[in-house]
Phi, psi and omega in degrees: 000149181265136181226162172220151182219152173210154181286147176237338180202140005281337176253131182268128179269136181282342182226168179290122186273331188217130177231147179176190181243149177202170181278335181209167176303313185295320179297317178292320179298318179295318178298316180299314180299320181288316182295317182275355180052054180290148178280165178300142182071007173291143182238149181206167181240143177240136180241141176274112183266357184273345180251162179291324177269110183288112178263129179253141172224138181260140181228156177230138178283124180262318176222154182248354179224090353282165181294130174223140181233158175225149179288142184216172175277151178297140179286142177297144182280351179277134181290153177290149180295146181283168186301318183274002186257140179292158185302316184264000185284146178273149176294146182285160179297326180299319178295320179296315182292319182294322179288331178283330182276341184305313179295323180294318179295318178299319180295318179296320177297316179298315180295325176296317178297316179298318180297317179297316180294319180297315179297318179296316181294318180295318179297314179296320179295319179297315177295320179296317179294319177297320180294318180294322177298317179296323179292322183279342182278000000 
């Protein structure tokens, strides 16, 4: 039977990471955990791609040496409350904005580093070409 799998916790994957054939859901889940080297308590979903009705099953890694998985219920998509936060309290808007801005800030820092390196390489190349022209003239 054909299966596909993707991680659901702690990092959620947007696309199917691993596709292949196996004899059962559990056999494919164990193979996926080993190939992707998932950590203990990592969770993922496996879908049966060979039938018209897509059946999903959720698994959790129980041990990593050797890899063993067990079927589990899907994890809630709401994050657990943080240590300093009360059980029923809602996250503040500041926490939401900071987590939303983190990828944008990382991208800007990365682009800044690339720009500095590009300017340095172009400057060195310009001086190098000028020096070689002076030597040949």
